[in-house]
N, C-alpha and C positions, 0 to 999 in steps of 0.2 A: 572564701569564706570557708572554705573545706579545711584551711591550713592553720587557721585560729580561730578564735570566739568570733560568733556572731556578732555577741554582744559588742566586742571592738572596733568594728566597721563603721568608718563613718558615714558610707552609705546607709546602713540599715537605720544609725541615728537618723539621719535628712528623714529617712522614709519615715519614721516614728514621729518626728515632729511635725511632718506633713500630715500625720494621720492616715497613714495607706493602712488597708485592713489587712488582718492577720493572712488572709487570703493573698494578697499581693506578694507581702514579706515572703512564707513559704513557696509563693512562686518562683520566688529568686534562686529561693535554696535549691528547691528540689531540681531548677535547670543548671545549676552549677554541679551539683550530683549527678546529674543524667551525663554530663559532659566528662565526667572525672570517670564513670561506671566505661565510658566508652572510651577510656583512653585519649580523649582530646585534651587534657591538661597537663603541657608537659612537665616532664619534672616528678611526676605523683606517680608513686607504684601502681601497676595493675594490679584491677580492682580481682580477688582471690576469692573464690567458691567459701563461704561460709565467714569470707572479711567483714569485718563490721567497719563500714563507712557511713554508718549515720550516727552513732553514738561521738555526743561531743562535735559532732558536725551540721548538723540542722538542728538551730538554737531557736526557740520561740520567743518573741518579745511578748510583752503583759498583751493580754488579750484585747482589743479594740472590736469594733463592729463586724461580724462575719457576715458573707454570703456566700452560696451554693453557687458557682460559676455555669453556664451554660454549658455541659460538655460537646466536646468535640469527639469526633469519630478518631479511633486511632488510623493513623497511616500507617500503609505496607511500604512507605518507601525507606532503602536501605542506604544513608549515605555511606561513601568509601571509607574504612579507618582499620587502624590497627586492631583484630580483634582478639577481645581476652581469652583466654585460656576455657576452652570448652570442657567438662568433666567428661570423661569417658564413664563406662560401666567397670572397667578395669580400675579406675580410681573410687568407685564406689564400692568397691567388693573389699578395700582397704580402710573401709569408715567405719563398718560395722561388724561384730561378732557374729558366729555362726548361729544360727537358732538351733538353739539344744533341743526342742522335742518339735522335729518337723512331722507331719501326717499328709498323705496323700490320701482322695478317697477315688473309688471304682465306682465304677455303677452303668448303666445304658440311660440314654434319652428317654423319658418320661417317664423312668421309674422312679416311684419317690422312697426307693432304699440306698444306702450309699455304704458298701463297706470302706474300713478304714485302712490303711498301710501306717504303720506304725516308722519309726528312726530306726527299730532293730529291724526291722523287719514282720515285726507281731502284725496279728492282723485282730479286728474287732468288728463282729456283726452284733448289732443291738439296735434294738428301735425302741426299749423302756428303760429310760433314762431316770434314772433317782438319784439325788447326789445331794450332800450339803455343798450349797453355793456358797463360796467365801467373797465373793462381792457383797450379795445381798444378804446373805447371813440368816438366811433360811433355808430349808428344806425345798429344793423344784422338784415336784412330782413330774411324770410323762404329763406331757403337754402339746398342745397346736398338733401335728403331725406325729407325734409319736403316741398319742388319745387314743389315734387309728387304729393301731394294732390292739386293743385290749381285749382279751378273751383268749389272743395269741398264745400259745406254751411259751413257757419262763427261758426260752431259747437264744435270750441272748447270749454269746460268748466268744471268749477271749484269744486268739492262739499265739504261743512263743514259741519259738524255734530255740534249740540247742546244740552245739556240735562237738562231736568226740565223744569218746567215755570220761572226758571229764565233766560233761554236762556243762560247756561254756555256751553262758547265755551275752550273745555280744553287746556291748554299748545299752544294757537295761537300764537304767537310770537315766543317759541322757546319751548324746553323741559327740561326747569328748573326746573317745578313746580314739575315733577314727577309724575304728574297727571296719565299719558297714559304710559303702558308697553306694547311692540312688541314683537313678535317673530315668525319666521317662523315656519310653522305647522312640526312637527319632527325635528325643527331645521335646516332644509334641502331644503325643498320644496318650491315653488315660489307662496306659501298660506301665508295670512300674518295674524296675529291671533293680536288682539287689545284687552285690558282690561283696565278697569278704575272703578271708583267706581262714587256716585253722588248719596245725596238726599238717602241713606241708600238701593239703589239695586245697584246689580254688573251688569254693563254694558260689554260686550265683543262681538265683530267684526271678521266675517270671509270674506277673499275679496281672490279673485280669478279670472283668466280669463280662459275662453274657447270660442272655436269657433261654429258656427252654427253645421256644421257638420264635424267630424271630431277631431284629436288630434293634427294634424302638417299641417300647411298652404304652398302650394305649387306655387301657384299663385300670393302670396301678397295681394291680395283684398278678399280674404274671410271674411265676417265679425266678427268681431272680438265681443264677450262679455263679461263683468265684472260682478260678482255674489258679492252682497254685503247682510252679512244676520248680523242684532243688535241685539243683544240677552238683555233682563231685567231680570235677576233672582233675586227672594227675597228671601234673607235668614232669615226673620223675621217671628213669629207667629203670624203677623197681616197682614191684604192686603195694597200694596202701589200705587199710579197711578203713571203710568211712563209715560215720553214724549220722545221723540228722535225726533228732527227736521233737516231734510236735507236741507239747505241752497243751491239755486245754486248761487254762485259768479256770478258776471259780466262776458260776455262772454269773452274777453281778457283775455288772460292767458301769465305769462310770468314764463319762467322757465330755469334757468342758472346759471352761479356764486353762486350769491345767489337767494336764491326761495323767491320771495316776491312779494307785489303786486304792479305791477307799475301804479302810479297813473297819471303820465302824459303819457302815451302810447294811441293812436288812439285808440278808441273803436269802437266794430261793433256789434250793439244788433241786435237779432234774437228774432223774438217775438212768444212766445209758450202761447198753450193753455193747460189747464186742461181736460182731457175728461177720468175720473178712470177707469184703474189702470193707463193711462198713460201720459205723457206730448206729445204735438205736435204740431210741427209748421207750418207755414201758408200752407200748401199743405199736411197737412196730415201724415207725417215721425214722429215716433216715436222718443223721442231722451232720455226717459228711462221708466220702467214702476216699479211699486212699489207696494208691495201687504203685510197687515198684516195678518201673520199667527196666528190660533188657539185664535181668539178673536182681538178686539181691530177695530181702525178706521183711517185711512188714510185720509187728509185733504190738501187745496192745497191754498196757503194765498200768493195772488198776492205782500201784503207787509204790515209787521207787523203793530199793533196798535200804539198809540202812549203812551198807557198805558202797553203792551208789552215790548217796547222798555226802557222804562222807570222802566220797573220791572226786567230787563235785570241786570247781573252784568260783562259784556262784553259790547263792544264799539261798537254795531252791523255795525251801520252805518258807521263808519270809517273803519271797515272793510267788507264793499261792501257786507252784507250779511242782509240786514234788509228786503227782499223781495225774492217773488220767494222761497217760504219755502213749503217743502212737510212736513207735521206734525205727526207724530206716536203718539196715544195715547193710553194707554191700564189700566186698572188694573190688577195688577199681585198678584193674591192671594197668601196665605204663604208658602213658602221653594217651590214655583213653580215659571215658565221661561214664558215669553211672545216674540216674535222675530217678526220683520218687515225686508222684501227682497226687494232691489231693484235690477234690471239687465239693466245694460246700456250699449249700443253699444257705440264702439269707435265713428263710427260717424251717423247722421239719420238713421234710418233703415225702411225698411216696416213694417208697423202697425202689417200688420196681422202676418208677421212673428218673430215679437216681442211677440206677445202673443199666440203663439205658443210653442216659446220655453218659456214662462214663466210658462206653464203648466206642464216643466219637474221639480220635486219638487230638492228645494235645495241639499239636502241632495244625492240626485240620481248623480245630476250634481257633489257636490263634490267628491262622491265615484269613479265616473268614471276620476277625474282629479287627486286623488290620486292611484288608479290603473294606471295612465300611467307613472305617474313620478315613482312608485315603480318598475315599469317593465323598465323603461329606466336606472334605477340605479342598477336594477339586471343583465342586461346585460354590463352595462359597468365595465372594470375593478376597482376591489373596494378595501378600506384599511379600518381597524379598529385599532383603536391605544388605549391607557388607555385614551387619552384626548377627550372628547367629542368635544372640540371646533374645533379640528383637524379631526374629522372625518364630521362634520357637514359641513366645510368650503369646505371639499374634495369635497363634494357632491353638495353644493349651488352652488360654484363655476361652476362647469359644468351644472348647469341649466342656470346660468348666461348666458353663454357663447353662450347656444342653443338659448336662447331669442333673444341675440345680434345678431342673425343672422336670415336674411329674403330676400325674394326678391324684388325688387324694384318690384313696380305695375305696373308702367307704362313702364318701360326704359328697365326690364327684368332682370339686373344683381344680384347675389345673394351678401349683402355685410355683413359684421359682424361688426356692429358699434361699435366705441368707447363705447361709453354711448347714450343711449336713452331720454337724453336731450339737452342741446343746440349742441350734439355733434350729430347731423344728418348727419352731414359731414363726410368725410371716411379719417383717418388716415390707410393707409397701413400697416404701420409695426405693429401698434398695432393690427391690425386684423389679421396679421398673427401669431402672439403670441397666442391671443385666438383660431385662429383654429389650434394651436399645442397643445395646452390646451386640447381641443377635442378631438384628435390625442391621448394624453396619455389614454384618458379615455375608448377608442375604438370608438367614435362615426365619424370615418372615413367618411360615408356619409356626413356630415356635414361639415366639415374642406375642404373635396375636391372641395364642390361646391364654397368655399372661392377661392380656388389657382385655379380653371378653369376658374374662372372672371378674376385675373390678369392674367394671361395665354391668353385670348384670346382678352383682349387690350390691349395689348403689341403695344408699339411703339417708337415714339421719346420723349426724356423727355419735357413737357413743359417750355414754357417761365417764368412762374411762378416759378420755381425753383430759381429764381433771387429778387422773392419778398419778399418785408419784412414790418411786420407789426410793427408801432411804428414811432417815430421820428429819431431813427436810422439810420446812412447812412450806404448804402451799399457800401464795398468797390471794388474796379474792382475785375471782379471774368475772370478766364483765359476762364469759358465761355462753355458749352458743346456742342458737334458736333450734328449731325439733325442722327445719328445712329438709327436703329428703334427696339434697343435689351431690353430699358428700360421698367420695370415693376411695377406697381404702380400708374399708372396714371386715373381713370377710369371719362372721360370726365363728368362736372353735378354733379359730387358725391366728389368728390377731396376736402381736405382742402387745410392747408398750406402744400407745396409740402415740404417736407424732402428727402432729398438724398439718405439717410438710409433705404428710404422705400426700392430701390431693394435688397440689400442687405440681410434683413430680409425675404424679401418674396420668395429669393433663398434658404435660411436656411429652411423655414417652408415646402417649396416642397422637398427639399432633406429629411426632418425629416420624411414626411408624406411615400415617399417611404420606406424609412428604416421599419417606424411602422407596415404598411401594410407588407410588401415584395411583392407589387405590382409594381413589375418593369414594368411590359405591360404598365400600366397607365403612368409611369415616360419616356419609350420608344415611347409612343405617343407625347410627347411632347420635345423629344430630340432637334430636330432641333431649336426651341424657347428657350432652355435654353444654347444652344451653343452660339444664339447670345446674351441670356443676360449674357454671359460670356466675351464676346467681346466688348459688350458695355463698360464691366467696364475697360479692357485693354487697348480700345481705349479714353476713357476719362483720363486716367491716362498720357497718352502721350502729351497730353494737356499742365498738370505741370510739365512735365519731362525736365524741363527748367533750364539753367547756368547763372550764374551773366556776367558781363563783364570781370571778373575775371577768369571765368570756373569755377568758384565753384557753386555745386548746390545750387539752391534756399531752402530757411529754408521750402517750400511746395513741393519739389520734388517727385513726382509721385503720391501723395493724389488725392482724385477728385479735382477737379474744386470747387474753394470758392463757397456754396451757404446756402441755409436754412438748418440747422441741429437740430432747434427746432424754436418754434414759433417766436422767436425773435431773434435767435443765426442764424448769419451768420458768414463765414469763411472756414478756413481748418481746422474745428472741428475735434479732433482724434475719440471720440464716434460715430461719422459717418462712418468713413472709416474702424474703427475697424470692425463694424458690416457688412457696406460693404464688406469687408476682410471676413468675416466672412460665408456669404454666398456664395459668390463666392470658398473657401476652401470646405465648404459642397457639392457642385456640384460637384467639380473636385471628392472629394471620392467617389463621385457617379460613375463618369466616369471611375475612376480607378478599384473598382469592378464588376465593366461591361467590364474591357477592352479595353474600346474604345480607337481610334487609336489616337485622339486628349489627351487624360489624360497627357501623360508627357511633352507636349508645355504647357496646362495650368498648372499644376502641377511646373513649372521652372515661370510663370507669378505670382503666388501665393506666393511662395515664395521670388520672387523678391518685391512685394506688401509689404510682411508683416517687410521685411528689411527695405523699403523706410520708412514706416511709424514709425518704432522702429527710425530711423535716426532722421525723423520730429520732436519727441520727446523726442529724445535726445538734438538734438540742439537747440528747444523750452527753454528746463531745463537748457541749458547752458547759453542762453540768459536772464535771468529770473533774477531777484534778489533774493536771499537767503531770509527765510524768519528769523527777528529777532528776538531772546527768549531773556530771561533776560540776563542782562550784554551783554557781545560779542559772546553769541551763536548765532547760526544760525541754519537752515533747509533749503533745498533746494525745490524749488518750481517747482512742474510738472504742467504746465497750461494745460487749455483744449483744447486750440487751439492757430497755431501759432501768431494769434493776438491777443494774452490775455493774454500778460507777467509781468502783475503786479499784485501782489496777492493782494494789497490790492482794485483791482477792479476787482476781480474775480466775475462773474456772481454766483447767486445762485444756479445756476441748478447744480454747481459741481459735487457736490457727486451723483446725479442721472444720468447727460448728461457729464461727465468727463472722465478723463483718465483712472479711475478704470476698464470702458469699456472695456480696452487693454486685462485686464486679464479675465473678463467675455466673451468676444467672443473668447478667445485663441491666440491673436496676442503675448504674452507672457505668462507665467507660472503664478499662482498666487504667487511665494516667488520670482520673479523676481526683483532684485532691483528696477526699477521704481514704482512698486508696493507696495514696502517699504516706500518707500518716500512719494507714494501719503497717505500711511495711517498713516504716520508721521504727515504732514500736516495737514488732516485731525483732527487726536487728538488734535495737536496743536494748532491749528487754527490761524485765521490770529488777528494782533492787535486792539482791539475796536477801532471805531471813536468816538470822541465826536458827530459828525453828526449824527448818527445812531441815528432814531427817538425813542421814547418811545413808549411804547406798547401799544394799544388802549385798554381800559378797555373790553374788550371780552375777558371771559374766553377759549373760542376755539382758539383765535388766539395768547394769551399769549403762548402758547406752543411751539411758531413757530417765535413770530419777535426776532431777531436779540439782542434787549437791553437785553432781559430777559435769554438770551445763554451766557452771557460775567463771566469769572472768571480772577482774578490780569491781570486785562487788558485786556484780550483776548476775541473774539468771536470763539466758537466751534462748529458753524455750526450748523447742526442739533442734536438734543440729540437722544440718546440711538440707533443708527445706524439707523434711522429712514428717508426714502427717501419722502420726502416732495410730490413726483407723484409716489405711489405705482408700477404704469408699469414700474419703470425701476431700480430695487433693484440688481447694480452692485456690491453693498455693501456687501451683504447678500450672493452670490453667491460666490465671492471672497472670501469671508469667509469660506465658505465651503469645497472649494479647498485648502485654507491653512490650512487646520485642526483642524481651529480655532473656536471649536463647540459652545465654552460660548457665542463668540462675535456675531455667525451665530443666535443661539437661541436671543440674544437681537433682532437681526434686526428682525427675522421671527416673534417672536410675538409681536416687535413695532407694525409691520404691521399688525398681525388678531387686535392688542386692538386698535390701534387708528384709523386704515382704516376702525374698523370692526362695524363703528358707534356707538355701544354699542353692549353689551356682548350678547342680542340673535338676532340681525341681524348680516347675514355673509356678510358683502355686503362695500368692501374696498372703499372708496371716492379718487377721485384726491387730493383735498384738504380740509381743516379745516374749511375753507369758505363755505361752504355748496354743491360743487357740488357731484351730486349724483353718483352712481356707476360708476367704470371705467374699461372698460372691460381689459385691462392688466394688471391693478393693481391685478383682481383674477386671471387673467392666471398665470402671475407668482407664485403667493402664492400656485396655484394647482402645478405647475413645482416645487417648494422648497419643497414643502409637497410630492409630488411623487418619487424625488430624494432622499430625508432621507432615502427610504427605498428600491428603486429599480434605480441603475442607471449606464449609459454605462462610460466604460473609457475607449475611444480605445477599444480594442477587448475584457476586460474583464468586466463580472458582476459583481458589486458591490452592495452585500443585505446588510441592515441595517446601512449603514455606517454614518449614522447621526442621529440617533436618541439620543432623552433625557435619559440617565442615567435613569431616573425615570419609565422611559417607561420598562424596564427590574427590576422591585423591584421585590422583594416575591411575589406571584398571581397573576401577568400583564402578559397581552399577547399581541402580535402585529402579526395582521393577514392580508394579501394581497391575491387578489385574480384575476387573468387573467388581471394583469396588462401588456399590450403589450411594448414589449421593441424592440430595431433592431433583435432580437438573436428570440424572437418568445415571449409569453404568461408565464409568472413568478408567481409562486402562491406559498406562505410560509406559515408557523406559527411556531412562537415562543412563548415558556410559560415557566414562572418562576414559578416553583415549590413553594407552600407557604410553605411548611413544611421542606423543606431542600434546602440546596443551590445547585441544578440542574435547567439547561436550557435544554428544549426539543426542537425539533424542526422538522418539518416535511417540507419535499420541495415538491414540483410538477411542473415540468417544462415539457414546450412543445416547444421544440426550434425545427426553422425553421432551421438555422444554428447554431449551438453550439458557444457559448463563446470559446477565448483560454482558460479562466481560469476562476474560479468562486469565491468569496472572502466574506466570511461571518463577520459579526461585532457583537460581544455580549459587549455591553458598559454598564455594572454593575453599580448599586451606590457603591462608594468609592473607584473605578477604579480598580475591585477584577478582575484577570487572571487565567484560568482555570488549575486544577490540572490533570484532566482526560480528556480525549475528544474521542468519538468514533463516526464515519460516517457509517450508515450502517450497526450498527451493530459491528463493527471492529474497535479495540482501534488504536488510531493515536497518535503522539507524540505530546504533546503543541506546538506552535509556539512562546509563552514566549511574547505574546503581546495581543491583543485583534482581532485582526485577525486572521480567520479559512480559509485554502485552502480546496475548497470541489472541488470532481469530478463532469462533467457533469453529471451524473447518478444519485448525492444523492436523497436521499430517507428521511431519517434520519440524526438527527445527536444529541447527548446530551453530553452536558457541566458539571462538577460537579467541584467545587468551596470548 
């Protein structure tokens, strides 16, 4: 079947004549495709990541009657087979071009302010964002969090650094020159180290943020300071004169989808005065302090001379850095170093306070910051794998969630920002995923503040749910009732309102209760959570309509049509999938508490699930099939009831499309609809001539559809990559299908592409330059955790999705105190270096033991154990990679 057209198969013709349904025909094709992927079909090539094994392979006959089969739960069994090549992080590094405009944010937990470190070591401090938005095509004024700062001095500031008497600005337009190398301290801390070479000197900078008092902010009004130290090291045997200039970019700052100077934006000037060692404004408040350490001097120059500008190898005037410069000069002795230190408050600060803080040595402040974060990581659940990128990312994503969490300084609620750039608004679903990621690491205090805020602001859904950016028409909606149970709207802070915020918040609250075991907290909010369930029930009634013939409308039982992503409006399946997921999660909690309304809501939940599946099936049946070569076709599963044409499919299909049905649990990962979605993604829609050619920008070439065509078809996004890493449905579905090579392809794509470049662990929303996006980090932390520890109903799965290389000889996997709904879990797996043996130590601190524990040992080559002992007693091997462990397991040994 996979070697020739299905239409030519005698068995296919026989099934067609016998009246077999589409589902049955497709079942045979999919089972054959699974065998192909597993390498069980002799003589067929091994499936490679990205290889299209669907096009021309799964051919759909004329549609007959269809039915949705009863879904079977995915099995954790893994028969012995020759494993496919598993993509690695090193593979993924070769798939993607380097990010041009990476940005890393600094800060402290609880503070709503975040300085930005640019790719060339420049710094931005701004709360007054105002710029022309190229995507929405209108002026974006300060809003959300930035609006809280209205009335402060216009003190947004950008700093750029140049080197030597040539006033060299390294990598100013982008980082393609490769002069600047940046990394997080220890690969994971919110401390940025920068290195470059110039004029025979090795320059390095360390940058981090701290408070005037304490490690974390509580009010949101605590003064935030940023420490910067530039050090020049002379590696030669002769003295070298060093110069580092800090240029104060003009005060109006722009930071958003692309980070660049917006020359046409209105400028607000704030006069400054140099009174060494500080810059002061007209009322005597300090903007920054600078101090030469161990020799040298610092001077202030209001404007560079004509000779200096002429000698510069950069266009200083065009870059806006030809004036207001602090210049550090020193002669560096042979084999020695000299440094200059800057201390920069986010807003103007009392001069006396800044001077007192300057008296604290830089090394002392750095030691305190490192000690604080080491304490955070020591108390959090920990993971150590053989891959440093995975270990570092697992910790870096925790700090990024904590830095994104802060209290609004004037209105008071705790907010987890989507990203501290133009995302000063709040996207509630993103905040819920970020809060969940902190729960996965045991930072429950921070996540609870986020969920408490949503519960405190419960109320009717606002009219903005029916508002749409752009020129697209908003179709008629059934509208929402004024029921007061909606979660996800915090007036004054809300961004574009997506209706599925409500479901993600409910799901996050349920996970918080499970992971903390704090059911007293859950019960305190029980009335509000019941109200939130009722809100879903009532809104579904508004779409439970029938046409003139008495037939159910296509969107029967879904949420009313509304925004489901920034410009997506309608009855969008991913929105309802995650709304259902939230309802289902709360109902599970009610059932565990034996709440009297649990049975009623379980019926509502199941009815909602069936209505949603039926809406997807009806939409699929109405959608024209996707043509392949010849007369072959495959079905198209749309992303909403309004978008039935595959040729006009929105580019968000992979992230915001129907794969979310499986991610949310509406259907299992091996459901027929999921098979069809994946077949379409692999085959791709026909390429259209009107697709524009890619702009000559390396980063964008990875994504422009014109560069993704093959044999007249557009392959959507390459390497399982989701354009916005906040929505990784493809990765989660691959994991649940136990298609681990595809799962690793998706995960490592996100780590590599979204990681800006190797040494900065900061996923971005897009390659055009949007700085790190919290749901992307949160979902990757979630994926990494689930690779090693995951709950599947009442079963605890250990090491269920680890790369085989992690258990090669001499390798070790260790987790410690990771929270689960059963309690904290710790284990260590060690592959002996001198013999084929895996030894394991288990340490479970269960509150409620799981019904079963399953450990997976994935060895290179797919080897299966010949002898197994648990707690020193021999047990028969299972015949596959999974071992069943007792809840009191302490040790295991597997011999191969």
